[in-house]
C-alpha positions as CSV (number, residue, x, y, z in Angstrom):
1,M,34.9,-9.3,19.6
2,D,34.0,-5.9,18.4
3,I,30.9,-4.3,17.0
4,V,31.7,-5.4,13.4
5,A,32.1,-9.0,14.6
6,Y,28.6,-8.7,16.4
7,V,27.1,-7.7,13.1
8,E,28.7,-10.6,11.3
9,R,27.6,-13.1,14.0
10,S,24.0,-11.8,14.3
11,S,23.5,-11.8,10.5
12,G,20.9,-14.5,10.4
13,T,18.7,-13.1,13.2
14,G,16.2,-10.4,12.1
15,F,14.7,-7.6,14.2
16,S,11.4,-9.5,14.3
17,T,13.1,-12.3,16.2
18,R,15.4,-10.2,18.3
19,P,14.3,-6.6,19.0
20,L,16.5,-3.6,18.9
21,N,19.3,-3.6,21.6
22,A,22.1,-1.4,22.6
23,L,24.6,-3.0,20.2
24,D,22.2,-2.4,17.3
25,A,21.9,1.2,18.3
26,L,25.7,1.6,18.3
27,V,25.7,0.2,14.8
28,F,23.3,3.0,13.6
29,S,25.2,5.5,15.6
30,Q,28.3,4.7,13.5
31,L,26.6,4.3,10.1
32,V,25.4,8.0,10.4
33,Y,29.1,9.0,10.1
34,L,29.2,7.7,6.5
35,P,28.9,10.2,3.6
36,L,25.3,9.3,3.1
37,E,24.7,12.4,0.9
38,R,26.2,10.3,-1.9
39,T,23.4,7.7,-1.6
40,G,20.4,10.1,-1.9
41,A,19.2,9.1,1.5
42,G,18.0,12.7,2.0
43,Q,15.4,12.3,-0.7
44,R,14.6,8.6,-0.7
45,A,14.8,5.4,1.5
46,V,18.0,3.5,0.8
47,P,18.4,-0.1,2.0
48,I,21.7,-0.6,3.9
49,Q,22.5,-3.5,1.6
50,E,22.8,-1.0,-1.2
51,L,25.4,1.2,0.6
52,P,28.6,-0.4,-0.7
53,E,27.5,0.2,-4.3
54,T,25.9,3.7,-3.8
55,L,28.8,4.9,-1.8
56,N,31.3,3.4,-4.2
57,Y,33.0,1.3,-1.5
58,M,36.2,0.6,-3.5
59,E,36.8,4.2,-4.2
60,L,36.3,5.2,-0.5
61,Q,38.9,2.6,0.5
62,T,41.5,4.3,-1.7
63,Q,41.0,7.8,-0.4
64,P,43.2,9.3,2.3
65,P,42.1,7.9,5.7
66,Q,40.1,10.1,8.0
67,F,39.1,9.6,11.6
68,M,37.7,6.1,12.0
69,T,36.8,5.8,8.3
70,R,38.2,2.4,7.8
71,H,36.3,1.1,10.7
72,H,33.0,2.7,9.3
73,L,33.7,1.0,6.0
74,R,34.2,-2.4,7.7
75,L,30.9,-2.0,9.5
76,M,29.0,-0.8,6.4
77,R,30.1,-3.9,4.5
78,A,29.2,-6.3,7.3
79,A,25.8,-4.6,7.8
80,A,25.1,-4.7,4.0
81,E,25.8,-8.4,3.9
82,S,23.7,-9.1,7.1
83,R,20.1,-10.2,7.0
84,R,19.5,-8.3,10.3
85,F,20.6,-5.0,8.9
86,G,20.7,-5.4,5.1
87,Q,16.9,-4.8,4.7
88,V,16.7,-1.8,7.0
89,T,16.3,1.5,5.0
90,L,17.9,4.8,5.8
91,S,16.2,8.0,5.0
92,H,15.8,11.7,5.9
93,F,19.5,12.2,6.0
94,V,20.7,15.7,6.7
95,D,24.2,17.1,7.0
96,E,24.7,20.8,7.9
97,V,27.8,22.7,8.7
98,D,27.7,26.5,9.1
99,A,30.9,28.0,10.2
100,A,29.3,31.5,10.6
101,A,26.6,30.2,12.9
102,V,29.1,27.8,14.5
103,T,26.8,24.8,13.8
104,Q,27.4,21.2,12.8
105,F,24.5,18.9,12.7
106,S,23.7,15.5,11.0
107,A,21.1,12.8,11.4
108,V,19.4,9.9,9.7
109,C,16.4,7.7,10.2
110,A,16.5,3.9,10.1
111,S,13.2,2.1,9.6
112,L,12.9,-1.2,11.4
113,P,10.1,-3.8,11.3
114,H,6.8,-3.4,13.3
115,G,6.7,0.4,13.2
116,L,10.0,1.4,14.9
117,T,12.0,4.2,13.6
118,V,15.6,4.7,14.9
119,V,16.8,8.3,14.8
120,A,20.6,8.4,14.8
121,Y,22.4,11.6,15.4
122,R,26.0,12.0,14.2
123,G,28.8,13.1,16.6
124,T,31.3,15.8,15.9
125,D,33.0,15.6,12.5
126,L,36.3,17.2,11.6
127,S,34.9,20.7,11.0
128,L,36.1,23.5,13.2
129,A,32.6,24.7,13.6
130,G,31.6,21.3,15.2
131,W,34.4,21.4,17.7
132,Q,33.8,25.0,18.6
133,E,30.1,24.1,19.2
134,N,31.2,21.3,21.5
135,L,33.2,23.8,23.7
136,R,30.2,26.1,23.6
137,L,28.3,23.5,25.5
138,S,30.4,24.5,28.6
139,Y,28.7,28.0,28.8
140,D,25.5,27.7,26.6
141,S,22.5,25.6,26.0
142,P,20.8,25.0,23.8
143,V,23.5,25.3,21.1
144,P,22.3,25.4,17.5
145,A,22.8,21.6,17.0
146,Q,20.6,20.9,20.0
147,R,17.8,23.0,18.6
148,R,18.1,21.3,15.3
149,A,18.1,17.9,16.9
150,V,14.7,18.8,18.6
151,D,13.3,20.2,15.3
152,Y,14.5,17.1,13.3
153,L,12.8,14.8,15.8
154,R,9.5,16.8,15.8
155,Q,9.4,16.7,12.0
156,R,10.0,12.9,11.7
157,A,7.3,12.3,14.4
158,Q,4.8,14.4,12.4
159,E,5.5,12.4,9.2
160,S,5.1,9.0,10.9
161,A,3.2,7.3,13.7
162,D,6.0,4.9,14.4
163,R,7.5,4.3,17.9
164,L,10.8,5.9,18.2
165,A,14.3,5.1,19.5
166,L,17.1,7.6,19.6
167,C,20.8,7.1,19.6
168,G,24.2,8.7,19.0
169,H,27.9,8.6,19.7
170,S,29.8,11.4,21.2
171,K,28.0,14.7,20.6
172,G,25.3,12.6,18.8
173,G,24.5,11.0,22.2
174,N,24.2,14.5,23.7
175,L,21.8,15.5,21.0
176,A,19.7,12.3,21.3
177,V,19.2,12.9,25.1
178,Y,18.5,16.6,24.6
179,A,16.0,16.1,21.8
180,A,14.2,13.4,23.7
181,S,13.9,15.7,26.7
182,F,12.5,18.7,24.8
183,C,10.6,17.3,21.9
184,G,7.2,17.6,23.8
185,A,5.2,15.2,26.0
186,E,3.2,13.7,23.2
187,I,6.3,12.6,21.2
188,Q,8.0,11.5,24.4
189,Q,5.2,8.9,24.9
190,R,6.3,7.3,21.6
191,I,10.0,7.0,22.6
192,T,11.0,3.6,23.7
193,R,14.7,4.1,24.4
194,I,17.6,6.7,24.1
195,F,21.1,5.3,23.7
196,A,24.1,7.5,24.3
197,F,27.6,6.2,23.7
198,D,30.5,8.1,25.4
199,A,28.5,11.3,25.0
200,P,29.2,14.5,26.9
201,G,26.6,15.3,29.5
202,Q,24.2,18.1,29.5
203,H,24.7,21.8,30.5
204,E,24.1,22.6,34.1
205,G,20.4,22.7,34.9
206,V,19.1,20.6,32.1
207,L,19.1,17.4,34.2
208,S,16.8,19.0,36.8
209,T,14.1,20.2,34.3
210,P,10.7,18.4,34.3
211,E,11.2,17.6,30.6
212,Y,14.4,15.6,31.2
213,Q,13.0,13.9,34.4
214,A,10.1,12.7,32.3
215,I,12.4,10.7,30.0
216,R,15.5,9.9,32.0
217,R,14.4,6.3,32.9
218,R,14.5,5.4,29.3
219,I,18.1,6.7,28.7
220,R,20.9,4.1,28.4
221,S,24.2,5.7,28.7
222,F,27.5,3.8,27.9
223,L,31.0,4.9,28.8
224,P,34.4,3.3,28.2
225,E,36.3,2.4,31.4
226,R,38.7,5.2,30.9
227,A,36.4,7.7,29.5
228,V,37.6,11.2,28.6
229,V,34.7,12.6,26.5
230,G,31.9,11.0,28.4
231,V,32.9,12.7,31.7
232,L,32.4,16.2,30.3
233,L,29.5,18.2,31.8
234,E,26.7,16.6,33.8
235,Q,26.4,13.0,32.9
236,T,23.2,10.9,32.8
237,R,23.3,8.4,35.7
238,P,23.3,5.5,36.1
239,Y,25.5,4.7,33.2
240,T,27.1,1.4,32.1
241,V,30.9,1.1,32.0
242,V,32.2,-0.9,29.0
243,A,35.6,-2.7,28.9
244,C,37.8,-1.4,26.2
245,R,41.0,-2.8,24.6
246,A,42.5,0.7,23.9
247,F,44.0,3.3,26.0
248,G,43.8,7.2,26.2
249,L,41.6,9.0,23.7
250,L,41.4,5.8,21.6
251,Q,38.9,4.7,24.1
252,H,36.4,7.1,22.5
253,N,36.5,4.9,19.3
254,P,33.7,2.3,20.0
255,Y,35.3,-0.2,17.6
256,N,37.7,-0.7,20.5
257,W,34.9,-1.6,23.0
258,I,34.7,-5.3,24.0
259,I,31.6,-7.4,23.3
260,E,31.0,-10.9,24.8
261,G,28.0,-13.1,24.5
262,G,26.0,-10.6,22.5
263,A,26.5,-7.7,24.9
264,F,29.0,-5.2,26.1
265,K,31.5,-6.6,28.5
266,K,31.0,-4.5,31.7
267,R,33.2,-3.0,34.3
268,Q,32.1,-2.2,37.8
269,S,33.2,1.5,37.6
270,L,35.3,4.0,35.7
271,S,39.0,4.0,36.2
272,A,40.6,6.1,38.9
273,G,42.1,8.3,36.2
274,S,38.7,9.0,34.5
275,L,37.0,9.8,37.8
276,F,39.9,12.2,38.6
277,L,39.5,13.8,35.2
278,D,35.8,14.2,35.8
279,K,36.3,15.9,39.1
280,S,39.1,18.1,37.6
281,L,36.8,19.3,34.7
282,D,34.0,19.9,37.1
283,A,36.2,22.1,39.2
284,W,37.6,23.8,36.1
285,V,34.2,24.7,34.8
286,A,33.0,25.7,38.2
287,A,36.0,28.0,38.8
288,M,35.2,30.1,35.7
289,T,32.4,32.4,35.0
290,R,30.2,31.9,31.9
291,D,31.8,34.9,30.3
292,E,35.3,33.5,31.0
293,R,34.4,30.1,29.4
294,Q,33.0,32.0,26.4
295,L,36.1,34.1,26.1
296,L,38.4,31.1,26.2
297,T,36.4,29.2,23.5
298,E,36.3,32.1,21.2
299,A,40.0,32.8,21.7
300,I,41.0,29.2,21.0
301,F,39.0,29.1,17.8
302,S,40.1,32.4,16.6
303,V,43.7,31.0,16.6
304,L,42.6,27.7,15.0
305,Q,40.8,29.6,12.2
306,S,43.6,32.1,11.6
307,P,45.1,29.9,8.7
308,G,41.7,30.2,6.9
309,G,40.6,26.6,6.9
310,D,37.2,25.2,7.9
311,S,38.3,21.8,9.2
312,F,41.2,19.9,10.9
313,D,41.8,18.3,7.5
314,D,42.6,21.8,6.2
315,L,44.9,22.4,9.1
316,S,46.8,19.2,8.4
317,E,47.7,20.5,4.9
318,D,50.9,22.5,5.1
319,W,50.7,21.9,8.9
320,L,54.0,23.6,9.6
321,G,53.0,26.8,7.8
322,N,49.6,26.7,9.5
323,L,51.3,26.2,12.9
324,R,53.3,29.3,12.4
325,T,50.2,31.3,11.4
326,M,48.4,30.1,14.6
327,Q,51.3,31.0,16.8
328,Q,51.4,34.5,15.4
329,A,47.6,34.8,16.0
330,A,48.0,33.6,19.5
331,D,50.8,36.1,20.2
332,K,48.5,38.9,19.1
333,L,45.8,38.0,21.6
334,P,45.3,40.4,24.5
335,R,47.5,39.6,27.5
336,H,44.6,38.8,29.8
337,V,43.2,36.4,27.2
338,R,46.6,34.6,26.9
339,Q,46.8,34.3,30.6
340,A,43.3,32.8,30.8
341,M,44.1,30.3,28.1
342,R,47.3,29.3,29.9
343,R,45.7,28.7,33.2
344,S,42.8,26.7,31.6
345,L,45.1,24.6,29.5
346,Q,47.3,23.8,32.5
347,L,44.2,22.5,34.3
348,L,43.1,20.4,31.3
349,L,46.5,19.0,30.7
350,S,47.0,18.1,34.3
351,G,43.8,15.9,34.1
352,A,44.8,14.4,30.8
353,A,48.3,13.6,32.2
354,E,46.7,11.7,35.0
355,V,44.7,9.6,32.6
356,I,47.8,8.9,30.5
357,A,49.9,8.0,33.6
358,E,47.2,5.5,34.6
359,D,47.3,4.0,31.1
360,V,51.0,3.6,31.4
361,R,50.7,2.0,34.8
362,G,47.9,-0.3,33.4
363,R,50.1,-1.4,30.5
364,A,53.1,-1.9,32.7
365,S,50.9,-3.9,35.2
366,G,49.5,-6.0,32.4
367,L,53.0,-6.7,31.1
368,V,54.2,-7.8,34.6
369,R,51.2,-10.1,35.0
370,G,51.8,-11.6,31.7
371,L,55.5,-12.3,32.4
372,Q,54.5,-13.8,35.7
373,Q,52.0,-16.1,34.1
374,H,54.5,-17.2,31.5
375,L,57.1,-17.9,34.2
376,R,54.6,-20.0,36.2
377,E,53.7,-22.0,33.1
378,F,57.4,-22.5,32.3
379,L,58.3,-23.6,35.9
380,S,55.2,-25.9,35.9
381,E,56.3,-27.5,32.6
382,Q,59.9,-28.0,34.0
383,D,58.4,-29.6,37.2
384,A,56.3,-32.0,35.1
385,G,59.3,-32.8,32.9
386,G,61.4,-33.6,35.9
387,Q,58.8,-35.9,37.3
388,E,58.6,-37.8,34.0
389,D,62.3,-38.3,34.0
390,E,62.3,-39.6,37.5
391,L,59.5,-42.1,36.6
392,S,61.4,-43.2,33.6
393,E,64.6,-43.8,35.5
394,H,62.8,-45.6,38.4
395,P,60.2,-47.8,37.1
């Protein structure tokens, strides 16, 4: 089953009976992707059971689909109808995108029984600023969103004496780990767990700091078996590898992660392709200076921003015209920048190609195993049928 089915099946069990677990944290890590600004959750506490009405569920269903929106709506509906999640309130929602400052940050607080507040950080949205900030992690730390994550946690801790749990998917998981590391020793003592789901690791040097070492044993990191995003930068170890029914980049979608018996279905290790990509990216980053990484990031986004849009949604409108504009912008880049981009993209694509090749082999292998199983079952049925015929002819 998936995370939506988990919510439906655990509907009758409240947090007082069964405390917060990793699956619950994943639920909050996905609910923060909703357009919660429509609910007023920035100014008041909004029960999850009210979300379908305050977000106008039916209207959202009819809008053009965005990345994972339909999954978030299914989860919202299931959580709203659940006794476990329905009474939980969301508050202190913030959503900030600043293209000039290259910042994208969003977070919300969920209030659970017995004095526990879950701080959920949103991952990257479709804004160009958010994705540029992601690449900036390869040469700079803290980036603006990481600073905001620390400030947000400190503010919430000052307003309440609750114990704290932090969580996030993708960049949200990176923010959760960073905020927990650098929020200060006093707040750290109140943090029970940090959950990071397929989150990029931290910039070189963060994992060796005393601040990170003080909190690392409370970090629970989860990666899909063929992870692409979660192997970026220096990852928190140990991590749990989760079985996934999808392939390629679709593994990053946690609605494809497999749940059995009220927990993630585990794999022993990441796939060979994912490990190969991890090593390739480490070598790629190590082979470039900080200035080269910065040059590459700024060049890529100068091209993406050339049509004048602020998000990938903007680029998808008149995509053919925007593609021509971006091509013209790329042609105008200095020769040494274009050469650096070409070399870097070749390295990245070679790693991605290996992951894709493994996925294809996995699909083919699964198909062969399925055919073999069907053939064995067919032959077994034929043998059984033949034996019955012999018995009927020779009583």
